All heavy atoms as an XYZ file, in Angstrom:
775
protein
N       8.688      7.330      9.675
C       7.546      6.672      9.068
C       7.639      5.165      9.257
O       7.241      4.407      8.416
C       7.468      7.017      7.583
C       7.089      8.444      7.350
S       6.600      8.900      5.713
C       6.146      7.456      4.904
N       8.143      4.739     10.397
C       8.277      3.326     10.655
C       6.950      2.669     11.003
O       6.867      1.460     11.091
C       9.290      3.085     11.773
C       8.959      3.852     13.026
O       8.148      4.799     12.958
O       9.509      3.517     14.086
N       5.898      3.443     11.189
C       4.599      2.858     11.498
C       3.836      2.456     10.243
O       2.776      1.891     10.311
C       3.776      3.822     12.337
C       3.531      5.150     11.671
C       2.895      6.129     12.595
N       2.604      7.353     11.863
C       1.766      8.258     12.252
N       1.141      8.098     13.379
N       1.548      9.329     11.539
N       4.399      2.753      9.074
C       3.796      2.370      7.813
C       4.303      1.007      7.379
O       5.440      0.644      7.632
C       4.143      3.382      6.707
C       3.441      4.688      6.853
C       4.048      5.740      7.499
C       2.175      4.868      6.349
C       3.416      6.952      7.636
C       1.518      6.070      6.478
C       2.143      7.112      7.124
N       3.448      0.264      6.697
C       3.825     -1.008      6.111
C       3.806     -0.847      4.600
O       2.822     -0.374      4.045
C       2.828     -2.113      6.512
O       2.757     -2.169      7.927
C       3.239     -3.447      5.956
N       4.881     -1.242      3.943
C       4.937     -1.166      2.491
C       4.344     -2.433      1.906
O       4.541     -3.526      2.424
C       6.373     -1.000      2.007
C       6.953      0.345      2.349
C       8.328      0.507      1.762
C       8.862      1.899      2.104
N      10.145      2.157      1.445
N       3.601     -2.265      0.813
C       2.979     -3.402      0.130
C       2.868     -3.063     -1.349
O       3.210     -1.955     -1.762
C       1.603     -3.686      0.722
N       2.394     -4.025     -2.113
C       2.144     -3.815     -3.530
C       0.671     -4.070     -3.812
O       0.061     -4.966     -3.234
C       3.004     -4.745     -4.382
C       4.501     -4.486     -4.373
C       5.224     -5.574     -5.154
C       4.823     -3.125     -4.950
N       0.116     -3.296     -4.729
C      -1.274     -3.487     -5.120
C      -1.387     -4.698     -6.035
O      -0.392     -5.330     -6.384
C      -1.787     -2.240     -5.839
O      -1.160     -2.117     -7.104
N      -2.599     -5.023     -6.445
C      -2.807     -6.144     -7.358
C      -2.097     -5.915     -8.687
O      -1.698     -6.856     -9.353
C      -4.295     -6.366     -7.591
C      -5.013     -6.938     -6.394
C      -6.458     -7.249     -6.692
O      -6.799     -7.495     -7.864
O      -7.250     -7.253     -5.745
N      -1.948     -4.659     -9.069
C      -1.289     -4.326    -10.326
C       0.203     -4.092    -10.156
O       0.879     -3.688    -11.088
C      -1.944     -3.095    -10.943
C      -3.384     -3.335    -11.342
C      -3.990     -2.130    -11.992
C      -5.425     -2.419    -12.399
N      -6.041     -1.243    -13.018
N       0.724     -4.303     -8.944
C       2.143     -4.173     -8.701
C       2.610     -2.774     -8.369
O       3.798     -2.497     -8.353
N       1.691     -1.873     -8.065
C       2.060     -0.502     -7.714
C       2.273     -0.392     -6.204
O       1.669     -1.127     -5.424
C       0.982      0.459     -8.188
C       0.849      0.418     -9.695
C       0.034      1.533    -10.206
C       0.015      1.445    -11.726
N      -0.654      2.542    -12.324
N       3.128      0.550     -5.766
C       3.437      0.654     -4.332
C       2.258      1.180     -3.512
O       1.530      2.076     -3.942
C       4.612      1.632     -4.298
C       4.507      2.414     -5.551
C       3.889      1.505     -6.571
N       2.094      0.590     -2.337
C       1.088      1.020     -1.371
C       1.759      1.181     -0.018
O       2.739      0.513      0.281
C      -0.020     -0.025     -1.223
C      -0.948     -0.302     -2.373
C      -1.885     -1.451     -2.019
C      -1.745      0.923     -2.731
N       1.210      2.074      0.796
C       1.592      2.177      2.197
C       0.341      1.927      3.016
O      -0.736      2.430      2.701
C       2.168      3.557      2.520
C       3.534      3.888      1.944
C       3.953      5.291      2.355
C       4.582      2.900      2.396
N       0.471      1.155      4.082
C      -0.664      0.825      4.944
C      -0.422      1.441      6.311
O       0.642      1.275      6.903
C      -0.837     -0.703      5.065
C      -2.004     -1.034      5.974
C      -1.025     -1.329      3.702
N      -1.419      2.177      6.803
C      -1.356      2.796      8.121
C      -2.709      2.653      8.799
O      -3.724      3.103      8.251
C      -0.989      4.279      8.013
C      -1.122      5.090      9.293
C      -0.055      4.662     10.291
C      -1.012      6.553      9.024
N      -2.742      2.044      9.964
C      -3.977      1.895     10.748
C      -5.130      1.333      9.923
O      -6.237      1.870      9.928
C      -4.393      3.235     11.358
C      -3.370      3.767     12.326
O      -2.657      2.950     12.926
O      -3.284      5.004     12.475
N      -4.859      0.266      9.172
C      -5.865     -0.419      8.359
C      -6.404      0.437      7.199
O      -7.472      0.162      6.669
C      -7.041     -0.906      9.230
C      -6.628     -1.813     10.361
C      -5.978     -3.100      9.888
O      -6.432     -3.677      8.904
O      -4.984     -3.511     10.519
N      -5.672      1.469      6.801
C      -6.004      2.271      5.625
C      -4.868      2.162      4.618
O      -3.698      2.217      4.986
C      -6.210      3.749      5.992
C      -7.425      4.013      6.816
C      -7.318      4.247      8.175
C      -8.688      4.019      6.244
C      -8.429      4.508      8.949
C      -9.814      4.274      7.005
C      -9.690      4.517      8.360
N      -5.220      2.021      3.332
C      -4.213      1.915      2.285
C      -4.057      3.266      1.583
O      -5.043      3.960      1.328
C      -4.612      0.868      1.252
C      -4.632     -0.543      1.788
C      -4.893     -1.558      0.702
C      -6.311     -1.463      0.201
N      -6.678     -2.533     -0.721
N      -2.806      3.604      1.267
C      -2.494      4.829      0.551
C      -1.720      4.488     -0.720
O      -0.857      3.618     -0.706
C      -1.639      5.760      1.422
C      -2.374      6.315      2.598
C      -2.398      5.634      3.793
C      -3.040      7.529      2.499
C      -3.072      6.143      4.891
C      -3.709      8.047      3.594
C      -3.736      7.352      4.789
N      -2.027      5.203     -1.808
C      -1.331      5.007     -3.071
C      -0.470      6.220     -3.367
O      -0.763      7.332     -2.920
C      -2.320      4.781     -4.205
C      -3.250      5.975     -4.440
C      -4.248      5.693     -5.545
N      -5.275      6.708     -5.587
C      -5.173      7.856     -6.239
N      -4.074      8.134     -6.902
N      -6.152      8.728     -6.229
N       0.601      5.999     -4.120
C       1.487      7.089     -4.495
C       0.769      7.944     -5.530
O       0.292      7.438     -6.543
C       2.790      6.534     -5.065
C       3.869      7.572     -5.237
C       5.137      6.986     -5.815
C       5.879      6.178     -4.785
N       7.219      5.760     -5.238
N       0.689      9.231     -5.257
C      -0.072     10.128     -6.126
C       0.856     10.938     -7.028
O       0.815     10.788     -8.240
C      -0.939     11.037     -5.262
S      -1.979     12.148     -6.193
N       1.660     11.808     -6.451
C       2.565     12.641     -7.244
C       3.934     12.713     -6.589
O       4.069     12.608     -5.377
C       2.021     14.084     -7.399
O       1.798     14.633     -6.109
C       0.742     14.124     -8.198
N       4.927     12.907     -7.431
C       6.294     13.081     -6.957
C       6.770     14.447     -7.423
O       6.666     14.774     -8.605
C       7.222     11.989     -7.524
C       6.722     10.605     -7.115
C       8.649     12.198     -7.050
C       7.454      9.472     -7.785
N       7.249     15.258     -6.486
C       7.750     16.588     -6.831
C       9.062     16.824     -6.095
O       9.534     15.970     -5.347
C       6.722     17.662     -6.446
O       6.597     17.728     -5.045
N       9.616     18.011     -6.280
C      10.865     18.321     -5.568
C      10.633     18.473     -4.070
O      11.554     18.336     -3.277
C      11.502     19.589     -6.139
C      10.663     20.825     -5.978
C      11.334     22.026     -6.568
C      10.450     23.246     -6.393
N      11.041     24.427     -6.976
N       9.388     18.755     -3.659
C       9.057     18.874     -2.235
C       8.917     17.524     -1.545
O       9.082     17.430     -0.339
C       7.764     19.660     -2.057
C       7.896     21.077     -2.559
O       8.990     21.626     -2.582
N       6.795     21.657     -2.990
N       8.571     16.491     -2.298
C       8.394     15.174     -1.712
C       7.414     14.335     -2.508
O       7.097     14.622     -3.649
N       6.914     13.286     -1.870
C       5.970     12.363     -2.492
C       4.618     12.499     -1.799
O       4.523     12.411     -0.583
C       6.465     10.905     -2.372
C       7.837     10.765     -3.012
C       5.464      9.950     -3.008
C       8.480      9.411     -2.785
N       3.570     12.693     -2.601
C       2.221     12.806     -2.050
C       1.544     11.448     -2.176
O       1.564     10.822     -3.228
C       1.409     13.853     -2.801
C       0.025     14.052     -2.222
C      -0.718     15.153     -2.916
C      -2.078     15.349     -2.295
N      -2.832     16.405     -2.984
N       0.974     10.991     -1.066
C       0.243      9.734     -1.007
C      -1.216     10.046     -0.703
O      -1.519     10.889      0.138
C       0.802      8.831      0.076
C       2.199      8.370     -0.179
C       3.348      9.070      0.036
C       2.597      7.124     -0.711
N       4.437      8.325     -0.319
C       4.008      7.123     -0.783
C       1.910      5.987     -1.138
C       4.723      6.035     -1.262
C       2.633      4.908     -1.603
C       4.017      4.938     -1.669
N      -2.155      9.360     -1.371
C      -3.586      9.549     -1.156
C      -4.225      8.226     -0.773
O      -3.710      7.165     -1.100
C      -4.251     10.038     -2.445
C      -3.799     11.427     -2.838
C      -4.646     11.993     -3.913
N      -6.034     12.002     -3.453
C      -7.053     12.334     -4.220
N      -6.855     12.682     -5.461
N      -8.277     12.322     -3.752
N      -5.343      8.316     -0.105
C      -6.111      7.123      0.252
C      -6.558      6.424     -1.033
O      -6.843      7.081     -2.038
C      -7.319      7.518      1.093
S      -8.281      6.110      1.678
N      -6.625      5.089     -1.005
C      -6.996      4.352     -2.212
C      -8.483      4.459     -2.534
O      -8.891      4.168     -3.653
C      -6.628      2.860     -2.077
O      -7.237      2.334     -0.903
C      -5.125      2.686     -2.013
N      -9.289      4.895     -1.580
C     -10.705      5.146     -1.846
C     -10.804      6.499     -2.540
O     -10.402      7.525     -1.981
C     -11.535      5.153     -0.542
C     -11.323      3.861      0.242
C     -13.004      5.392     -0.831
C     -11.808      2.601     -0.432
N     -11.340      6.526     -3.761
C     -11.308      7.747     -4.576
C     -12.072      8.912     -3.956
O     -11.687     10.064     -4.130
C     -11.845      7.462     -5.978
C     -10.902      6.601     -6.776
C     -11.399      6.414     -8.181
C     -10.410      5.547     -8.936
N     -10.793      5.372    -10.323
N     -13.143      8.641     -3.218
C     -13.936      9.730     -2.641
C     -13.349     10.268     -1.336
O     -13.810     11.281     -0.820
C     -15.365      9.255     -2.400
O     -15.357      8.195     -1.469
N     -12.312      9.618     -0.805
C     -11.688     10.034      0.452
C     -10.624     11.102      0.189
O      -9.853     11.000     -0.768
C     -11.064      8.830      1.146
S     -10.356      9.219      2.754
N     -10.565     12.118      1.030
C      -9.614     13.215      0.845
C      -8.381     13.090      1.734
O      -7.557     13.993      1.772
C     -10.293     14.563      1.137
O     -10.776     14.546      2.479
C     -11.429     14.821      0.173
N      -8.234     11.977      2.428
C      -7.087     11.770      3.306
C      -5.814     11.637      2.479
O      -5.781     10.935      1.466
C      -7.310     10.516      4.134
O      -6.210     10.283      4.976
N      -4.747     12.327      2.909
C      -3.474     12.281      2.186
C      -2.348     12.709      3.101
O      -2.574     13.185      4.202
C      -3.518     13.167      0.944
C      -3.764     14.613      1.279
O      -3.106     15.201      2.126
N      -4.734     15.221      0.607
N      -1.125     12.513      2.626
C       0.035     13.014      3.354
C       1.182     13.226      2.384
O       1.193     12.704      1.273
C       0.437     12.095      4.511
C       0.904     10.734      4.107
C       2.249     10.489      3.855
C       0.006      9.695      3.995
C       2.681      9.231      3.496
C       0.437      8.432      3.634
C       1.776      8.204      3.386
N       2.140     14.030      2.808
C       3.334     14.334      2.025
C       4.544     13.888      2.822
O       4.659     14.185      4.011
C       3.417     15.838      1.744
C       4.577     16.319      0.897
C       4.409     15.868     -0.547
C       4.689     17.824      0.953
N       5.436     13.143      2.186
C       6.665     12.713      2.844
C       7.843     13.075      1.954
O       7.676     13.398      0.784
C       6.643     11.221      3.149
S       6.637     10.172      1.712
N       9.034     13.026      2.520
C      10.216     13.340      1.727
C      10.473     12.224      0.710
O       9.840     11.177      0.745
C      11.437     13.566      2.627
C      11.859     12.313      3.363
O      11.040     11.387      3.496
O      13.016     12.267      3.799
N      11.386     12.458     -0.208
C      11.646     11.522     -1.302
C      12.155     10.179     -0.795
O      11.870      9.129     -1.373
C      12.639     12.143     -2.312
C      12.940     11.192     -3.442
C      12.085     13.441     -2.863
N      12.875     10.170      0.323
C      13.377      8.912      0.865
C      12.310      8.150      1.661
O      12.577      7.063      2.171
C      14.590      9.167      1.750
O      14.208      9.940      2.869
N      11.124      8.706      1.787
C       9.988      8.112      2.498
C      10.302      7.816      3.954
O       9.898      6.801      4.505
C       9.500      6.847      1.782
C       8.984      7.100      0.396
C       8.536      5.836     -0.311
O       8.685      4.741      0.262
O       8.072      5.960     -1.439
N      11.044      8.720      4.594
C      11.379      8.528      6.005
C      10.802      9.614      6.902
O      10.595      9.385      8.081
C      12.903      8.495      6.208
O      13.465      9.682      5.666
C      13.512      7.285      5.529
N      10.535     10.804      6.357
C      10.058     11.928      7.162
C       8.687     12.369      6.656
O       8.497     12.625      5.470
C      11.044     13.117      7.094
C      10.528     14.283      7.900
C      12.421     12.689      7.569
N       7.730     12.448      7.562
C       6.393     12.923      7.254
C       6.399     14.442      7.301
O       6.701     15.037      8.332
C       5.397     12.347      8.262
C       3.933     12.546      7.992
C       3.520     11.837      6.720
C       3.123     12.008      9.156
N       6.092     15.097      6.162
C       6.153     16.554      6.090
C       4.813     17.216      6.384
O       4.757     18.234      7.078
C       6.651     16.980      4.696
C       8.020     16.424      4.286
C       8.312     16.775      2.846
C       9.093     16.947      5.212
N       3.746     16.672      5.836
C       2.416     17.247      6.016
C       1.409     16.110      5.971
O       1.587     15.159      5.217
C       2.130     18.218      4.867
C       0.994     19.176      5.121
C       0.620     19.994      3.892
C       1.757     20.708      3.244
N       1.324     21.569      2.131
N       0.342     16.194      6.772
C      -0.615     15.089      6.778
C      -2.042     15.562      7.009
O      -2.285     16.590      7.627
C      -0.246     14.066      7.849
O      -0.352     14.648      9.124
N      -2.980     14.782      6.477
C      -4.406     14.953      6.684
C      -4.995     13.548      6.726
O      -5.247     12.952      5.689
C      -5.035     15.767      5.551
C      -6.540     15.759      5.602
O      -7.135     15.488      6.636
N      -7.173     16.012      4.476
N      -5.176     13.002      7.920
C      -5.655     11.636      8.068
C      -7.140     11.588      8.428
O      -7.570     10.748      9.203
C      -4.826     10.886      9.115
C      -3.400     10.654      8.705
C      -2.360     11.092      9.505
C      -3.095     10.004      7.533
C      -1.045     10.878      9.138
C      -1.787      9.785      7.144
C      -0.759     10.220      7.953
N      -7.946     12.478      7.862
C      -9.390     12.497      8.112
C     -10.089     11.679      7.031
O     -10.419     12.192      5.959
C      -9.920     13.935      8.109
C      -9.316     14.762      9.223
O      -9.025     14.189     10.284
O      -9.125     15.979      9.027
N     -10.323     10.403      7.322
C     -10.989      9.521      6.368
C     -12.496      9.682      6.494
O     -13.017      9.906      7.582
C     -10.613      8.064      6.628
C      -9.176      7.771      6.355
N      -8.711      7.428      5.121
C      -8.095      7.770      7.180
C      -7.412      7.226      5.181
N      -7.005      7.432      6.424
N     -13.216      9.544      5.365
C     -14.672      9.629      5.393
C     -15.301      8.245      5.192
O     -16.401      8.124      4.695
C     -15.179     10.613      4.333
C     -14.758     10.236      2.931
O     -14.184      9.180      2.710
N     -15.048     11.091      1.978
N     -14.566      7.191      5.595
C     -15.045      5.821      5.471
C     -14.424      4.979      6.576
O     -13.504      5.418      7.263
C     -14.685      5.247      4.086
C     -13.209      5.285      3.797
N     -12.376      4.243      4.075
C     -12.428      6.272      3.275
C     -11.146      4.572      3.725
N     -11.140      5.805      3.241
N     -14.930      3.770      6.717
C     -14.434      2.853      7.746
C     -13.122      2.212      7.305
O     -12.850      2.078      6.112
C     -15.463      1.759      8.016
C     -16.758      2.273      8.632
C     -16.547      2.857     10.006
O     -15.778      2.294     10.804
O     -17.155      3.905     10.290
N     -12.330      1.801      8.267
C     -11.075      1.100      7.973
C     -11.383     -0.288      7.419
O     -12.380     -0.909      7.767
C     -10.240      0.984      9.241
N     -10.521     -0.753      6.559
C     -10.673     -2.082      5.969
C     -10.243     -3.130      6.999
O      -9.211     -2.997      7.640
C      -9.827     -2.186      4.717
O      -9.996     -3.433      4.117
N     -11.031     -4.172      7.135
C     -10.743     -5.182      8.156
C      -9.893     -6.330      7.632
O      -9.446     -7.164      8.400
C     -12.054     -5.735      8.712
O     -12.785     -6.341      7.664
N      -9.651     -6.372      6.323
C      -8.929     -7.518      5.764
C      -7.663     -7.097      5.014
O      -7.312     -7.679      3.998
C      -9.845     -8.318      4.854
C     -10.421     -7.482      3.732
O     -10.170     -6.292      3.636
N     -11.192     -8.104      2.872
N      -6.957     -6.111      5.530
C      -5.735     -5.617      4.888
C      -4.668     -6.714      4.829
O      -4.041     -6.913      3.787
C      -5.177     -4.390      5.638
C      -6.130     -3.217      5.510
C      -3.792     -4.020      5.160
C      -6.107     -2.527      4.191
N      -4.456     -7.416      5.927
C      -3.422     -8.456      5.947
C      -3.717     -9.554      4.937
O      -2.812    -10.058      4.276
C      -3.271     -9.039      7.349
C      -2.660     -8.053      8.301
O      -1.899     -7.184      7.894
N      -2.988     -8.169      9.567
N      -4.976     -9.940      4.812
C      -5.360    -10.953      3.835
C      -5.067    -10.474      2.425
O      -4.561    -11.215      1.583
C      -6.839    -11.308      3.965
C      -7.264    -12.435      3.020
C      -8.776    -12.502      2.845
N      -9.343    -11.292      2.312
C      -9.324    -10.951      1.010
N      -8.716    -11.686      0.131
N      -9.897     -9.841      0.604
N      -5.360     -9.200      2.149
C      -5.104     -8.642      0.823
C      -3.615     -8.624      0.507
O      -3.210     -8.936     -0.609
C      -5.673     -7.225      0.733
C      -7.173     -7.174      0.746
C      -7.702     -5.748      0.829
O      -6.945     -4.796      0.930
N      -9.020     -5.610      0.808
N      -2.793     -8.269      1.488
C      -1.343     -8.214      1.273
C      -0.801     -9.610      0.974
O      -0.013     -9.799      0.043
C      -0.645     -7.593      2.498
C      -0.990     -6.106      2.596
C       0.856     -7.783      2.420
C      -0.529     -5.448      3.870
N      -1.248    -10.611      1.734
C      -0.784    -11.980      1.509
C      -1.263    -12.498      0.156
O      -0.499    -13.113     -0.593
C      -1.256    -12.916      2.654
C      -0.997    -14.373      2.327
C      -0.567    -12.527      3.939
N      -2.521    -12.238     -0.180
C      -3.059    -12.708     -1.459
C      -2.309    -12.078     -2.636
O      -1.981    -12.761     -3.611
C      -4.551    -12.383     -1.552
N      -2.011    -10.784     -2.543
C      -1.289    -10.107     -3.628
C       0.128    -10.649     -3.765
O       0.620    -10.823     -4.881
C      -1.259     -8.597     -3.402
C      -2.605     -7.959     -3.625
O      -3.483     -8.552     -4.225
N      -2.778     -6.745     -3.137
N       0.789    -10.917     -2.641
C       2.148    -11.445     -2.736
C       2.137    -12.866     -3.300
O       3.031    -13.235     -4.068
C       2.846    -11.407     -1.381
O       2.233    -12.286     -0.488
N       1.129    -13.671     -2.962
C       1.026    -15.021     -3.531
C       0.769    -14.965     -5.030
O       1.360    -15.735     -5.797
C      -0.092    -15.803     -2.847
C       0.226    -16.362     -1.476
C      -1.014    -17.004     -0.867
C       1.344    -17.372     -1.563
N      -0.098    -14.043     -5.457
C      -0.358    -13.901     -6.894
C       0.911    -13.509     -7.632
O       1.202    -14.021     -8.710
C      -1.439    -12.847     -7.136
C      -2.819    -13.272     -6.755
C      -3.793    -12.139     -6.983
C      -5.135    -12.416     -6.394
N      -6.047    -11.272     -6.524
N       1.668    -12.596     -7.045
C       2.902    -12.131     -7.680
C       3.925    -13.261     -7.773
O       4.564    -13.452     -8.792
C       3.485    -10.959     -6.883
C       4.524    -10.203     -7.620
C       4.655     -8.771     -7.200
N       3.522     -8.098     -6.590
C       2.399     -7.739     -7.218
N       2.235     -8.000     -8.468
N       1.441     -7.110     -6.580
N       4.064    -14.045     -6.706
C       4.994    -15.172     -6.725
C       4.562    -16.224     -7.739
O       5.396    -16.823     -8.415
C       5.103    -15.813     -5.341
C       5.952    -15.029     -4.377
C       6.069    -15.754     -3.066
C       6.867    -14.949     -2.073
N       6.970    -15.619     -0.775
N       3.266    -16.464     -7.844
C       2.767    -17.469     -8.784
C       3.036    -17.048    -10.225
O       3.346    -17.888    -11.072
C       1.281    -17.700     -8.569
N       2.928    -15.773    -10.509
C       3.195    -15.316    -11.877
C       4.688    -15.212    -12.149
O       5.121    -15.427    -13.279
C       2.541    -13.953    -12.158
O       3.005    -13.005    -11.204
C       1.028    -14.051    -12.092
N       5.498    -14.910    -11.132
C       6.938    -14.802    -11.322
C       7.603    -16.175    -11.413
O       8.551    -16.364    -12.163
C       7.586    -14.005    -10.187
C       7.193    -12.545    -10.212
O       6.654    -12.094    -11.234
O       7.426    -11.858     -9.197
N       7.122    -17.135    -10.650
C       7.716    -18.467    -10.614
C       6.768    -19.452    -11.299
O       5.964    -20.105    -10.660
C       7.951    -18.911     -9.177
C       8.861    -18.010     -8.393
C       8.933    -18.418     -6.933
O       8.266    -19.345     -6.505
N       9.744    -17.719     -6.179
N       6.873    -19.532    -12.590
C       5.949    -20.393    -13.343
C       6.222    -21.875    -13.099
O       5.388    -22.710    -13.375
C       6.005    -20.085    -14.856
C       5.441    -18.724    -15.138
C       7.419    -20.204    -15.380
N       7.392    -22.211    -12.563
C       7.702    -23.623    -12.322
C       7.071    -24.136    -11.035
O       6.848    -25.325    -10.891
C       9.225    -23.835    -12.243
O       9.752    -23.022    -11.189
C       9.890    -23.472    -13.552
N       6.764    -23.239    -10.097
C       6.156    -23.647     -8.830
C       4.638    -23.591     -8.959
O       4.083    -22.605     -9.427
C       6.599    -22.710     -7.690
O       8.020    -22.671     -7.670
C       6.075    -23.202     -6.357
N       3.988    -24.638     -8.527
C       2.521    -24.675     -8.600
C       1.942    -23.747     -7.530
O       2.452    -23.682     -6.408
C       2.034    -26.090     -8.395
C       2.467    -27.023     -9.515
C       1.852    -28.371     -9.335
N       1.959    -28.829     -7.949
C       2.436    -29.984     -7.573
N       2.847    -30.836     -8.465
N       2.508    -30.330     -6.302
N       0.843    -23.034     -7.831
C       0.229    -22.119     -6.858
C      -0.174    -22.790     -5.549
O      -0.020    -22.203     -4.488
C      -1.001    -21.585     -7.595
C      -0.653    -21.716     -9.032
C       0.203    -22.942     -9.138
N      -0.639    -24.032     -5.608
C      -1.033    -24.721     -4.384
C       0.165    -24.940     -3.462
O       0.067    -24.815     -2.246
C      -1.703    -26.055     -4.710
C      -2.271    -26.836     -3.516
C      -3.291    -25.982     -2.771
C      -2.895    -28.113     -3.977
N       1.317    -25.211     -4.039
C       2.525    -25.382     -3.247
C       2.926    -24.079     -2.575
O       3.391    -24.063     -1.437
C       3.661    -25.903     -4.129
C       4.870    -26.338     -3.370
C       5.883    -27.008     -4.242
C       7.042    -27.514     -3.424
N       8.014    -28.222     -4.225
N       2.756    -22.939     -3.278
C       3.041    -21.632     -2.677
C       2.132    -21.366     -1.486
O       2.577    -20.859     -0.455
C       2.850    -20.514     -3.710
C       3.948    -20.340     -4.739
C       3.514    -19.313     -5.768
C       5.225    -19.915     -4.091
N       0.867    -21.708     -1.618
C      -0.093    -21.448     -0.544
C       0.245    -22.278      0.678
O       0.203    -21.800      1.810
C      -1.532    -21.735     -1.031
C      -1.928    -20.686     -2.078
C      -2.520    -21.729      0.123
C      -3.213    -20.965     -2.796
N       0.610    -23.546      0.483
C       0.922    -24.393      1.634
C       2.215    -23.980      2.316
O       2.364    -24.147      3.508
C       1.016    -25.876      1.218
O       1.988    -26.005      0.189
C      -0.318    -26.390      0.773
N       3.163    -23.405      1.555
C       4.395    -22.926      2.157
C       4.136    -21.651      2.921
O       4.723    -21.346      3.897
C       5.472    -22.684      1.100
C       6.002    -23.988      0.539
O       5.867    -25.024      1.161
N       6.558    -23.932     -0.634
């Protein structure tokens, strides 16, 4: 699963990004971890092992277009997280760095 990018949502929950689509962690069982598309009406999902290295089952049939600003969202979320974690650093300084 090296083609996935790990990220955090605005609320700090884990996300996986694949081909400009975001997936959220849905359920954890003894069989593995189920991830679903972040769009609620989309039925795309996949199952991976607990270590998140092996793809066990997948359904990548999305019923919507890919998001064009995934990288911007990832950077914005990480900046927000750093700004809230480091109260001594001004947000403008984080953005310029």
